[in-house]
N, C-alpha and C positions, 0 to 999 in steps of 0.2 A: 506450693504459695506462701509465706505470710504475709496474711495485710500487712498493704501499706493508706498511709492516711492521707488523703485528694493535699494535700500542703505538702506534701514531700516525692520525690522523681519516685521515678519505678523503673523497669527495665525498658517499658514501652514511649514512658511520654517523660516529660517535664511538669514536677507538680504543681502547686497553684503561689507558694510564693516567689519558686524560680522565675515563673510567667511575670507575676508580675514584678519584680526587682527588672527583668531586660526588658522592657516593655515603661517603665519606670525609669529607666535609663537611657534606652534611643533616644525617648523627649527628652530628657536633658541636654543628650548630647547634639541631635537633634537646635534647639533652642542657642546651645552656646555658643556654637562655630558660628553659625553667622553673629552673632553679637558682641562675639569677641573683633572679627573683619571691620562690623561699623562702629566699636567703638575705637577701634586702632584707626579710620577713615576719619573724623570726626574731628573737623573743624573743632579749634579753639581761638579764636580771631578776636570773639569781643566773650563780655562778662556770662552773654546767657547763654553760649557756644559754649564754652570753658563746663561751664556749670552742667548742660546736659551728654557734654563729654567724658565726664566723671561719673554723669549720673549713671548711663549706660555702659561705666567700668565696677563703679559699685556693684550693680544686677549682676554683671556678670565674674566677677570677682565672686560676692556671697556663693552665688548659683554652684561653681565652683570647689566649695568650700565645701558646699552639700551634699556634691557631685564626689567629693572623694572619699566622705565619709557611706559615699552610699556604696562604691565600689569594692569600701572593704570588707564591707556587711558582703553586700554581695560573693564574692572571691571568699571569705570566711563560708557563707551556705555552702558555695558549689564545694571547698573541698571538704565539708563531711556528709554532702551528697554521695548515694551515688546516682552516676550517669549510667541513658540508657543508650543500650546497647546501640551500635553502629549501625543502618540500613543493609548498608553494603560492607562488610570489612572484607569481603575480597582483593576489592579495589583499594588496595594499596594506599596509590600515591596519591588518592583523593583521598585517607580519610587522612592519613598524616599531611595534606597544608592545610584541613579542616583543623585540626586538633590546629595545628601550626600558626593558621590566623586565630581564635581562638581561644590562644593564649596571647599573643600578639595583642588583643586587643585588651583582654582581664591589665596586662598589662598598661598597655595603654590611657583606661580608666582610672589608672591611680597616677599617674607619672606627668598625663598632663596637669591635671591638679594643679598634684603637690613641688609641680617643676615651679609654675603659675602660684602657688602659694608660696614657697620660696624666694622667688624674681619679688616678689611684691615689698614679701618681709623685709629682707634683707635694704630697697631703699628706702622703705616707709615714706609717709604723706599722699602721694593724690592718692583720690579717691580709696579711702580706706576701704574695708569692709564691713556690709551691715549689720555687729553682733560687738556683742559686750565683753568681747572675755582679753581685746587687745590685739595691735596686728603685729605683733610676730612672733615668733616662734624662737623654742629655742635650741639653743645651739648656732644660731647663723644669727652672725652678724647681723647689722647694720652696716654693708660695704659694698661699692659699689662694683667692684670688679664681680664679686659675688653671687650682685645680683643678675648685670650683664648677662654672667656664663649658665644662669638659671634660666632667664631669658630667653640665650638661645635656645637651650633645649627643651623651650619648653617649644617654643617654636616650632623643630623641629620636630618634635613631639606630638605634637596635633597633625602636623601629615603624617608622620606614618597611622596614627590614627586616623587618619579618614581616607587613608588606603589600605590600612587593614576591614575602615566600614563595607570601603566599598564590594571589595571582594568577597565576605560576610552575606553582602544585600546579591551580587554574583549567584554563587554558592547558593543560597537560602533561592534564589527565581528558577537555577541553573536547573531545583529538585522541585521546584512547584509546574514548573513548564516544562521540562523535557524527562525527566525520569519520573517524574508524575508520582514520588511516595508520599508519603507522609511526615518526612524533615519538617517541614512548617509547617504543617501540623500540633508538630508537640510542642511547638511554643505557641501557640494558639488556642486561647481561653474556650472551650465548648468543641474543638472539637472530636469527633472519632478515630479515634488510631487504631490500625490492626496490631492487634497484640501479639510481642515477637517470643520466642522461647530462649530460657535463657543462652547466655553465650561473651564466650569468654572475651573483655574488652581487649585491642590494641596495644602493643606497648606506649608508653604519649609519654616516656623519658627523651629522646629523639627529641618528637616538639620542643619539648622545655629545654635541652639543649639550644637548640637549630634559634628558638626566641631568648635567651641570653645572650646567645652571643651575637642575636641581632641591637640586644636592647645597650649591649656593652658598647658596640657600634656606632650607636647610634649617640649615645653619651660623648665616645670620645671624640665621635667627628665637632660636636658644637662645641664642644670646651675649645675643640683644638682650634677652629672656621676665627673661637671669637677673641683666643692670644695673638691667633696671625692676625687679622682680622677684621679688628675689633668695629662697633659702629659707628668711626669716625675715619678710620683705615681708609686712605687711597681720597679725600676730600682736600683739599686743597686747608692748610692749617693759619689757623684763621692772624692776622698782619697782626702785629707788636710793632705798637706808638713808641717812633722813636723819641727818647728822653732824654735831652738836654744835661751835663753835670749840672748833680746840685751846685750851689751857692751857699753856702755854712754859716748861717748869719748864726754870732753868738753875742751874750756881751763884752764890752772894747776888755773888761778887765778879768774876764774869764779866760782863763787856761787849759781848753775844753780841747777837749783830742778824738779822734775817729774813734771808734768801735769795730770793732771786726762782727761782723754778726755770724758767729755759726750754723746755727738753727735755729729751723721754727716754725708756725705754720700760724694762716690769715683762713678762717675759717664765718661763714656765713649763715645763718638761719633766721628761717621763715614759718611762717604757719600757712599754710594750705586745707581746706577744707576741714579747719581745729590740729588737724593732725602736723606737728613738730617736721621739719629737714632741709638741712642741715647738710652741707657740700665746704668745698676750700676753692682757695685758688693757690695754682700747682707752681703758676711762676710772677715773684715780687719780688724787691728787691728794696733792701732801706738803707738810709747812711743815716748816722748818728754822729756826733759833737754831743764831747757831756762833758761836767765837769764835776763832778762830787761833793769839789769842797763848797761851792760857790751856797751861798748860803743863804744867797736875796736875789731876787729877784729874777732873768732869763739864768738857768744852766746849759739850755744847750739848743741843739735845732735835732732836730728830725725832719726824717721825707720818704716820703714810700710812694715808689711807683710800683701796677700792678699792673701784668697782660686780663683783660678780665676775657678772654677765650682761654684761659689757664681754668677758668671755675670748671665745677662738678659741682651736680645742685640736682644728683640721683637721678629718677629719672624722665623731672623735668627739666634738663640738663639744657637742655636743645632748644628746650620756650623759654627759660628763663635768659643766651643770648641773643634771645629775635628779636625784629627793629620792631616791638612793643613794649620790650623789657629794659636787659642791659643793653642793647642793639652796640655788640661786637662786632659788626661788619663796619660800624659808623664812629663806636667811638670807643675800637679795642686798647686806649690805660688809661684809669686813672691815679689821679695821685690823691696824697696827703703832705702837706708840711704847715709845719708847727715849730714853736715853743715849750721848749718844757721847763717848768715850774713846779719847783717842792709843794705842799696843801698841806691842811693836816692831819689825813689819812689815806697819803702816797707820795704820785702825782699825777700832774696835766702837762697836755702838749695838746695846748690852743691854738687853732691854725684856720688853716681853709682846704677840704674837700671835694675835688674837681672831679667829678663822676659826667657823662653821660654828658658833657657841654655845660655842664651846670655846675655852680660854683660857689659852694657854703660854706659859713661859718664851726666849725666841729673844735667840740674841747673831746678829748682820751683823758681818760683815769685809768691810772697803771700800779701793777704796784711794783714794784723793783727793790733784789736783794744781789747784794755788789757781795761777791769773797775773795779775793786777792784775786783781786782782777778781773774777774767772770762774771758780769752782770748775769740776773734770767727774771722777765718783765714778761707780765702776763695781762691783762686788759680787758674788756669789755664796753661795748658802745651801742645805742640804741638809735636809727637814723629811722625819718621817715619816707619811707619808699618815694610819694610822692611829689615833694619836695625835686626831686631829683627827675620826673617824669618818666620816671615806673608803673609799669602796671597802673596806665591812665586812664585806657579803658573798662577797666574790674575792679572798680566801685564800690563794692560787695565786701567788708570787712570778715566776712563770712565764711570766702571764698578764696579774699587770698591776703590775709595780713596786709595793712599796713608797716608796721615794724620790722626790721628788721635788725638783725640781734648779729656787731663784727665782731670779730672776738679775736686779740692773738697772744701770744707764747712765743718769746723767742730769749736765744744764747748768746752771750755779747763780749768779745773778750777785751781790753783795756789793752790799748796799744803798751 
């Protein structure tokens, strides 16, 4: 028999490197599962609580990324090594189940952190990973649907990991207590094992196929459930404030007409823990009266009504709509209305913003191009959330920025 180095596997036992990777991974799993649960259930009603929650998630995510790369090393090493021969090859069902559980564990070790990483990269913002290489991933768009789908896959794969881990531990205990064989001793440093004769290994292809089917089914189930029963499924839709028709007022000599909005977006961006978090309002309506022939004074009027409950803001949507922030339950609508003026570098809408029960003056600069009766407009304005009582408990700008950037793009057609 050829001589093997101590860090390599032999027919009798696992080598030193396999053992080290095994036990380091085990310690990581033992730390990660409760850490993730604690972070998820932690409160965030005060600045101190939110900082604690973010810190827990940062540690969880950073360790998760480290475990992902460790899992890749472990799987690569496992594939390159001779596997110790089964102690009871005649027990075909038991050997098959052991192979199946091992492959499920290997899959979970890679898929659990990877799905969590994609969930984080697609949402951006809350609790960044503690490393200097950025928060995104190649080919992963910042998209709420992608984030939620992989968040669901992450949750389901954690359950499969826990189930596989329980079966793995139960098998080890069974071998140590009932069979009293060397199965567990093979992976424990310093333990002596009985030498085995060379023996053919059972065909593991069936276990691999079964493992692949289980993971494909798990992935399909998580994506199907996310599409059918999204995070807000079954919940009462937020009430939309009833808005009276806008009284459009223009200059007496202006022949302003109501332009018909064809399409547009209304976006919002904040900074949380130094990271930009972008979102959008899905439900809003704009009434625009505008006369491009007016050269001085009021050219028209704009009124925009926004359903606050239609906001999506990455993984912090629920937090943003809560009582401490937009308070969508008690203030479901917002309105901006103002007169339109031409200025040196474009146009301005000067009026007021009614948000969360507070009305403040607001000037919205924007650019406008008109071609063949179609107007394309875009603009943005920076607000101070504190003026509207949003996030009053968040006094640390490093945790939640005071400035909120609101932007719009729209296309409207002249009658």
